[in-house]
C-alpha positions as CSV (number, residue, x, y, z in Angstrom):
1,X,16.1,26.7,-14.0
2,X,16.6,26.7,-17.7
3,X,15.2,23.7,-19.6
4,X,16.0,22.5,-23.1
5,X,12.9,20.9,-24.8
6,X,13.3,17.4,-26.1
7,X,14.5,17.4,-29.7
8,X,12.3,15.9,-32.4
9,X,15.0,13.4,-33.3
10,X,16.1,11.3,-30.4
11,X,19.1,9.8,-32.0
12,X,18.8,6.7,-29.7
13,X,21.4,8.1,-27.3
14,X,20.0,8.2,-23.7
15,X,16.7,6.3,-23.8
16,X,15.0,4.1,-21.2
17,X,12.2,1.8,-22.2
18,X,11.7,3.9,-25.4
19,X,11.3,7.1,-23.4
20,X,13.6,10.1,-23.2
21,X,15.3,10.3,-19.8
22,X,15.0,13.5,-17.7
23,X,18.4,14.8,-16.8
24,X,19.4,17.7,-14.5
25,X,22.7,19.5,-14.8
26,X,23.7,21.5,-11.6
27,X,26.8,23.8,-11.9
28,X,27.3,27.2,-10.3
29,X,30.0,28.3,-12.7
30,X,28.3,29.6,-15.9
31,X,31.2,28.8,-18.2
32,X,31.5,25.2,-17.0
33,X,27.7,24.9,-17.1
34,X,27.7,26.0,-20.8
35,X,30.5,23.6,-21.6
36,X,28.8,20.6,-20.0
37,X,25.6,21.6,-21.7
38,X,27.3,21.5,-25.1
39,X,28.8,18.1,-24.3
40,X,25.4,16.7,-23.5
41,X,23.4,18.6,-26.2
42,X,24.1,16.1,-29.1
43,X,22.7,13.3,-27.0
44,X,19.2,14.5,-27.4
45,X,18.4,14.7,-23.7
46,X,15.4,16.2,-21.9
47,X,17.9,18.4,-20.1
48,X,17.3,21.0,-17.3
49,X,20.0,23.4,-16.2
50,X,20.4,24.7,-12.6
51,X,22.8,27.3,-11.3
52,X,22.9,25.9,-7.7
53,X,21.8,23.1,-5.5
54,X,19.4,25.4,-3.8
55,X,17.7,26.1,-7.1
56,X,17.4,22.4,-7.9
57,X,16.0,21.5,-4.5
58,X,13.5,24.4,-4.4
59,X,12.2,23.3,-7.8
60,X,11.5,19.8,-6.5
61,X,14.3,18.3,-8.6
62,X,14.9,15.1,-6.6
63,X,11.4,13.8,-7.6
64,X,11.5,15.0,-11.2
65,X,14.7,13.6,-12.8
66,X,16.1,10.2,-13.8
67,X,19.8,11.3,-13.9
68,X,21.4,14.2,-12.0
69,X,24.9,15.5,-12.9
70,X,26.0,17.8,-10.1
71,X,29.1,19.8,-9.1
72,X,30.2,18.7,-5.6
73,X,31.4,22.0,-4.2
74,X,28.8,24.8,-4.5
75,X,27.7,27.6,-2.2
76,X,24.5,27.0,-0.4
77,X,23.4,23.4,-0.9
78,X,26.4,21.3,-1.9
79,X,26.4,18.3,-4.2
80,X,26.3,16.0,-1.1
81,X,23.0,17.6,0.0
82,X,21.6,17.1,-3.5
83,X,22.7,13.5,-3.4
84,X,21.0,12.9,0.0
85,X,17.8,14.5,-1.2
86,X,17.8,12.3,-4.3
87,X,18.5,9.2,-2.3
88,X,15.5,9.9,0.0
89,X,13.1,9.6,-3.0
90,X,11.1,6.3,-3.4
91,X,12.7,5.8,-6.8
92,X,16.1,7.7,-6.5
93,X,17.7,9.3,-9.5
94,X,21.2,8.1,-10.7
95,X,23.6,10.8,-9.4
96,X,26.9,11.6,-11.1
97,X,29.1,14.0,-9.1
98,X,31.7,16.3,-10.7
99,X,34.6,17.3,-8.5
100,X,38.0,19.0,-8.6
101,X,41.2,17.0,-7.8
102,X,41.3,18.5,-4.3
103,X,37.9,16.9,-3.4
104,X,38.4,13.3,-4.7
105,X,38.0,12.0,-1.2
106,X,34.6,13.6,-0.9
107,X,33.6,12.1,-4.3
108,X,34.5,8.6,-2.9
109,X,32.3,9.4,0.1
110,X,29.5,10.3,-2.3
111,X,29.9,6.9,-3.9
112,X,29.5,5.2,-0.5
113,X,26.3,7.3,0.0
114,X,24.8,6.0,-3.2
115,X,26.1,8.2,-6.0
116,X,26.3,6.3,-9.3
117,X,29.8,7.5,-10.2
118,X,32.1,10.6,-10.2
119,X,34.1,12.5,-12.7
120,X,37.1,14.7,-12.1
121,X,37.6,18.2,-13.5
122,X,38.4,19.1,-16.2
123,X,35.6,16.8,-17.5
124,X,36.5,14.7,-20.6
125,X,33.4,15.0,-23.0
126,X,33.5,11.4,-24.1
127,X,33.9,10.2,-20.5
128,X,30.9,12.3,-19.5
129,X,28.7,10.9,-22.3
130,X,29.9,7.3,-21.5
131,X,29.0,7.7,-17.8
132,X,25.6,9.2,-18.5
133,X,24.9,6.3,-20.9
134,X,25.9,3.8,-18.1
135,X,23.6,5.6,-15.7
136,X,20.8,5.5,-18.2
137,X,21.3,1.7,-18.6
138,X,21.3,1.3,-14.8
139,X,18.0,3.2,-14.7
140,X,16.5,1.0,-17.4
141,X,17.6,-2.2,-15.6
142,X,16.2,-1.1,-12.3
143,X,12.8,-0.4,-13.9
144,X,12.8,-3.8,-15.5
145,X,13.7,-5.5,-12.2
146,X,10.8,-3.5,-10.6
147,X,8.4,-4.7,-13.3
148,X,9.6,-8.3,-13.0
149,X,9.2,-8.1,-9.2
150,X,5.6,-7.0,-9.7
151,X,4.9,-10.0,-12.0
152,X,6.4,-12.4,-9.4
153,X,4.2,-10.9,-6.7
154,X,1.1,-11.4,-8.9
155,X,2.1,-15.0,-9.6
156,X,2.6,-15.7,-5.9
157,X,-0.7,-14.6,-4.6
158,X,-0.3,-10.8,-4.3
159,X,-2.7,-10.0,-7.0
160,X,-5.3,-7.3,-6.4
161,X,-7.9,-8.2,-3.7
162,X,-11.0,-9.9,-5.0
163,X,-14.0,-7.6,-5.1
164,X,-16.2,-6.4,-8.0
165,X,-19.0,-4.9,-5.8
166,X,-19.4,-1.1,-6.0
167,X,-18.4,-0.8,-2.3
168,X,-15.1,-2.7,-2.9
169,X,-14.3,-1.1,-6.2
170,X,-14.7,2.4,-4.6
171,X,-12.5,1.3,-1.7
172,X,-9.8,-0.2,-4.0
173,X,-9.8,3.0,-6.1
174,X,-8.9,4.9,-2.9
175,X,-6.2,2.4,-2.1
176,X,-4.6,2.8,-5.5
177,X,-4.4,6.5,-5.1
178,X,-2.9,6.2,-1.7
179,X,-0.3,3.6,-2.9
180,X,1.3,6.0,-5.2
181,X,2.4,8.2,-2.3
182,X,4.7,7.6,0.7
183,X,2.4,8.9,3.3
184,X,1.3,7.0,6.5
185,X,-2.0,5.2,6.0
186,X,-4.4,4.0,8.7
187,X,-6.6,1.1,7.7
188,X,-9.9,0.6,9.6
189,X,-11.8,-2.6,9.4
190,X,-13.7,-5.2,11.4
191,X,-11.9,-8.4,12.4
192,X,-11.4,-10.5,9.3
193,X,-11.9,-7.9,6.6
194,X,-8.3,-8.3,5.4
195,X,-6.4,-5.3,6.6
196,X,-3.1,-7.2,6.1
197,X,-4.1,-8.0,2.5
198,X,-4.9,-4.4,1.8
199,X,-1.6,-3.3,3.4
200,X,0.3,-5.7,1.2
201,X,-1.6,-4.5,-1.9
202,X,-0.7,-0.9,-1.1
203,X,2.9,-1.8,-0.7
204,X,3.0,-4.0,-3.8
205,X,1.5,-1.3,-6.1
206,X,3.5,1.6,-4.6
207,X,7.0,3.1,-5.2
208,X,8.6,0.8,-2.6
209,X,7.2,-2.4,-4.2
210,X,10.7,-4.0,-4.6
211,X,11.9,-3.1,-1.1
212,X,11.5,-4.8,2.3
213,X,8.0,-5.3,3.7
214,X,7.7,-6.3,7.4
215,X,4.6,-6.8,9.5
216,X,4.0,-7.1,13.2
217,X,0.7,-7.8,15.1
218,X,0.9,-5.4,18.1
219,X,-1.8,-7.3,19.9
220,X,0.0,-10.7,19.7
221,X,3.0,-9.8,21.8
222,X,3.5,-8.4,25.3
223,X,4.2,-4.7,25.5
224,X,7.9,-5.0,26.2
225,X,8.4,-7.5,23.4
226,X,6.6,-5.2,20.9
227,X,9.1,-2.4,21.7
228,X,12.1,-4.7,21.3
229,X,10.8,-6.0,18.0
230,X,10.1,-2.5,16.6
231,X,13.0,-0.5,18.0
232,X,15.7,-3.1,18.8
233,X,17.9,-3.0,21.9
234,X,21.5,-2.4,22.9
235,X,23.8,-4.9,24.6
236,X,22.9,-5.2,28.3
237,X,19.6,-3.3,27.9
238,X,17.9,-6.1,29.9
239,X,18.8,-9.4,31.5
240,X,19.9,-11.8,28.7
241,X,20.6,-9.0,26.2
242,X,24.2,-10.3,25.4
243,X,24.4,-8.6,22.1
244,X,22.8,-5.5,20.4
245,X,19.9,-6.2,18.0
246,X,18.4,-4.1,15.2
247,X,14.6,-3.6,15.4
248,X,12.1,-3.9,12.5
249,X,12.4,-0.2,11.7
250,X,16.1,-0.6,11.0
251,X,15.6,-3.8,9.1
252,X,12.9,-2.2,6.9
253,X,15.0,0.9,6.2
254,X,13.9,2.1,2.7
255,X,10.8,-0.2,2.8
256,X,7.5,-0.5,4.5
257,X,6.2,-1.7,7.9
258,X,2.6,-2.7,8.6
259,X,1.6,-2.4,12.3
260,X,-1.5,-4.6,12.7
261,X,-3.8,-3.8,15.7
262,X,-1.9,-0.6,16.3
263,X,-4.6,0.4,18.9
264,X,-3.1,-2.2,21.3
265,X,0.3,-0.4,21.6
266,X,1.4,0.5,25.1
267,X,1.9,4.2,26.0
268,X,5.7,3.9,25.9
269,X,5.7,2.3,22.5
270,X,3.3,5.0,21.3
271,X,5.7,7.7,22.3
272,X,8.6,6.1,20.5
273,X,6.5,5.4,17.4
274,X,5.5,9.1,17.3
275,X,9.2,10.0,17.2
276,X,9.8,7.7,14.2
277,X,6.8,9.3,12.4
278,X,7.8,12.8,13.2
279,X,11.5,12.9,12.3
280,X,12.5,9.4,11.1
281,X,14.7,8.6,14.2
282,X,14.8,5.3,16.0
283,X,16.4,4.7,19.4
284,X,17.2,1.2,20.5
285,X,16.2,0.2,24.1
286,X,19.1,0.8,26.4
287,X,21.0,3.1,24.1
288,X,21.4,6.9,24.0
289,X,21.9,7.5,20.2
290,X,19.4,7.7,17.4
291,X,19.5,6.0,14.0
292,X,17.8,7.6,11.1
293,X,15.5,5.4,9.0
294,X,13.3,5.9,6.0
295,X,10.3,3.7,6.4
296,X,6.8,4.0,5.1
297,X,4.2,3.2,7.8
298,X,1.0,1.4,7.3
299,X,-1.2,0.6,10.3
300,X,-4.4,-1.3,10.8
301,X,-7.0,-1.5,13.6
302,X,-10.5,-2.8,14.4
303,X,-10.8,-0.4,17.3
304,X,-12.6,2.9,17.5
305,X,-9.4,5.0,17.9
306,X,-11.1,8.3,18.4
307,X,-12.9,6.7,21.4
308,X,-9.6,5.3,22.6
309,X,-8.2,8.9,22.4
310,X,-11.1,10.2,24.4
311,X,-10.6,7.5,27.0
312,X,-6.9,8.4,27.3
313,X,-5.8,5.0,26.0
314,X,-4.3,6.2,22.7
315,X,-2.2,9.4,22.2
316,X,-4.1,12.1,20.3
317,X,-1.0,13.4,18.6
318,X,-0.1,9.9,17.4
319,X,-3.7,9.4,16.1
320,X,-3.6,12.7,14.2
321,X,-0.2,11.7,12.7
322,X,-1.5,8.3,11.7
323,X,-4.8,9.5,10.3
324,X,-3.4,11.7,7.5
325,X,-5.0,9.2,5.2
326,X,-7.6,6.7,6.5
327,X,-9.2,3.8,4.6
328,X,-12.2,1.8,5.9
329,X,-12.6,-1.7,4.4
330,X,-16.3,-2.5,3.9
331,X,-17.4,-5.6,5.8
332,X,-18.4,-8.7,3.8
333,X,-22.1,-8.2,4.6
334,X,-22.0,-4.9,2.7
335,X,-20.6,-6.4,-0.5
336,X,-22.7,-9.5,-1.0
337,X,-21.7,-9.7,-4.7
338,X,-18.1,-10.5,-3.7
339,X,-19.1,-13.6,-1.6
340,X,-19.3,-16.0,-4.6
341,X,-16.0,-15.1,-6.3
342,X,-14.3,-15.1,-2.9
343,X,-15.8,-18.5,-2.0
344,X,-14.9,-20.1,-5.3
345,X,-11.3,-18.7,-5.0
346,X,-10.9,-20.1,-1.5
347,X,-12.4,-23.5,-2.5
348,X,-10.0,-23.8,-5.4
349,X,-7.1,-22.8,-3.1
350,X,-8.1,-25.3,-0.4
351,X,-8.6,-28.2,-2.8
352,X,-5.2,-27.6,-4.4
353,X,-3.6,-27.4,-1.0
354,X,-5.4,-30.5,0.4
355,X,-5.3,-32.5,-2.8
356,X,-9.1,-33.0,-2.8
357,X,-11.9,-32.4,-5.3
358,X,-14.8,-30.5,-3.8
359,X,-17.7,-28.4,-5.3
360,X,-20.5,-26.3,-3.8
361,X,-23.9,-27.9,-3.7
362,X,-26.7,-25.8,-5.4
363,X,-28.0,-24.3,-2.1
364,X,-24.6,-23.5,-0.5
365,X,-24.1,-20.2,-2.4
366,X,-27.6,-19.1,-1.4
367,X,-26.7,-19.8,2.2
368,X,-23.4,-17.9,1.9
369,X,-25.2,-14.9,0.5
370,X,-27.8,-14.9,3.3
371,X,-25.4,-15.3,6.2
372,X,-24.1,-12.2,8.0
373,X,-20.4,-13.3,8.3
374,X,-19.5,-11.5,11.6
375,X,-15.9,-12.8,11.0
376,X,-15.9,-11.4,7.4
377,X,-13.6,-12.8,4.7
378,X,-11.5,-14.7,7.3
379,X,-14.5,-16.6,8.5
380,X,-15.5,-17.5,4.9
381,X,-11.9,-18.6,4.0
382,X,-11.3,-20.8,7.0
383,X,-14.8,-22.2,7.1
384,X,-14.3,-23.4,3.5
385,X,-10.9,-24.9,4.3
386,X,-12.4,-26.8,7.3
387,X,-15.2,-28.1,5.2
388,X,-12.8,-29.3,2.5
389,X,-10.8,-31.2,5.1
390,X,-13.6,-32.7,7.2
391,X,-16.4,-33.4,4.7
392,X,-16.5,-36.9,3.2
393,X,-18.7,-35.8,0.3
394,X,-17.7,-34.2,-2.9
395,X,-20.5,-31.6,-2.8
396,X,-20.2,-29.2,0.2
397,X,-23.6,-28.3,1.7
398,X,-24.5,-25.6,4.2
399,X,-24.4,-28.0,7.1
400,X,-20.7,-28.8,6.4
401,X,-19.6,-25.3,7.5
402,X,-18.9,-24.4,11.1
403,X,-20.6,-21.0,10.7
404,X,-23.8,-22.6,9.5
405,X,-24.3,-23.9,13.1
406,X,-24.9,-20.3,14.1
407,X,-28.0,-20.3,12.0
408,X,-31.4,-20.9,13.7
409,X,-32.6,-23.3,11.0
410,X,-30.1,-25.3,9.0
411,X,-32.8,-26.8,6.7
412,X,-34.1,-23.5,5.2
413,X,-33.2,-23.0,1.5
414,X,-34.0,-19.3,1.2
415,X,-32.8,-16.1,3.0
416,X,-36.0,-15.4,4.9
417,X,-35.5,-17.9,7.7
418,X,-31.8,-17.5,8.3
419,X,-30.7,-15.7,11.5
420,X,-32.6,-12.5,12.3
421,X,-29.3,-10.6,12.5
422,X,-28.8,-11.3,8.8
423,X,-31.9,-9.3,8.0
424,X,-31.0,-6.2,10.0
425,X,-28.3,-4.5,8.1
426,X,-27.6,-0.8,8.2
427,X,-29.4,1.3,5.5
428,X,-27.4,3.0,2.8
429,X,-28.3,6.7,3.3
430,X,-27.1,7.5,-0.2
431,X,-29.6,5.2,-1.9
432,X,-32.7,7.3,-2.5
433,X,-36.2,6.0,-3.2
434,X,-35.9,7.2,-6.8
435,X,-32.7,5.2,-7.2
436,X,-34.3,2.1,-5.7
437,X,-37.2,2.2,-8.1
438,X,-35.1,3.0,-11.1
439,X,-32.7,0.0,-10.4
440,X,-35.7,-2.3,-9.8
441,X,-37.2,-1.2,-13.2
442,X,-33.9,-1.8,-14.9
443,X,-33.7,-5.3,-13.4
444,X,-37.2,-6.2,-14.4
445,X,-38.5,-6.2,-10.8
446,X,-35.9,-8.8,-9.8
447,X,-35.0,-7.9,-6.3
448,X,-32.0,-10.2,-6.0
449,X,-30.4,-8.6,-9.1
450,X,-31.4,-5.1,-7.9
451,X,-29.7,-5.7,-4.5
452,X,-26.5,-6.9,-6.2
453,X,-26.5,-3.8,-8.5
454,X,-26.8,-1.5,-5.5
455,X,-24.1,-3.3,-3.5
456,X,-26.5,-4.3,-0.6
457,X,-28.0,-7.5,0.7
458,X,-31.5,-8.6,-0.3
459,X,-32.6,-8.1,3.4
460,X,-31.5,-4.5,3.3
461,X,-33.3,-4.0,0.0
462,X,-36.5,-5.4,1.4
463,X,-36.4,-3.2,4.5
464,X,-35.6,-0.1,2.5
465,X,-38.5,-0.9,0.1
466,X,-40.8,-1.3,3.1
467,X,-39.8,2.1,4.3
468,X,-40.4,3.7,0.9
469,X,-43.8,2.0,0.6
470,X,-44.8,3.2,4.1
471,X,-43.8,6.8,3.4
472,X,-45.5,6.9,0.0
473,X,-48.6,4.8,0.8
474,X,-48.0,2.9,-2.4
475,X,-46.6,-0.6,-2.8
476,X,-44.0,-1.7,-5.3
477,X,-45.6,-4.3,-7.6
478,X,-44.4,-7.8,-6.9
479,X,-42.1,-9.3,-9.6
480,X,-43.9,-11.5,-12.0
């Protein structure tokens, strides 16, 4: 590959959003390649030259360039193979194919496969510049549409998940890194932690943000219906199948599918799913031919899948294929700092939807932060919505919430007398005695503020302090 550096003077020729576009020129004939290079040279392009399709593909070209100008007939990898490789990218380059008069039919076929346009040899210099300018404008418009789609998603409730706690910020940083790729992601989390919200966030911030996003709850449908939904069926595949029907994988071609509760899949569905993950082929029920699809797979589960593999309930090869990247959502009890912003967000949302005015009483937030929330964010959300609907008072008190009736004493104002389970949280092994004491000093001995800074509950902080005191024989001075 030969590459011309970007000139100092851009000349305003082939620009997208103020940036020089990356253009690849693929031509096996050296004389024609030099001619096309001279044609494009005055346009001040960031131009890379390739002598063959093989050279372009081996250099990772499909993911590197905005515009690709390629000869159609070349030894080794043809222009059609270059086109297919470019179209398989999450954000495909605009491909212009150059062809001789004897291969115009193939050029038309290339247009049908997604090429931006074609030019016949001998190439007219002005025509080539004009077509590349059109491709640059198409690239710019697609980026603007993608950016606009992101703004629409933010305005319609697909903003980043709420969570400023250290635990959630660390998790979201991982999710952002994963979103930039197209790999399969397995999302672990207890019931109600928001696996579907995280899946949508990954899709909305990734390269397929403006493409189809479909979701299916594998535990909500019988096994045979899950397979029909995912893979589709042919005519006559079963009684009542009067016509063929595409499945979700075909519907989401080019986009993303989220499989919630994937651990509930039947063995037959697991085998078919593995085929899709391995080679991108889907076979409808009752048919003998495969259809190729390009779908990013996200999956969620609250099950212990390694234990399911050990018990023979989940295929090991499918689990290994799914778990290339795994994310584990921290439960709400491990990110107490997020409870208040989440609660206020859900309250505003419910009041707007129900047309009511409600506020939290002074002791309600203290109750929220003391409660264990076995149902996690979902329990908090729907508990608030129920209280907004049923309470006749403007101020919502702890007794107005369904989950408060799980507490052993509804009248207690502080954390100490709430359910014993709320005070037995798992320790954070990474929080050392030195770190505990340093944070306490920084917070002036205020244990509530120290617990928030460490991303743990007050009950966990108290228990960890007791352990430190027992081991050292010294007692932390009580806050003044």
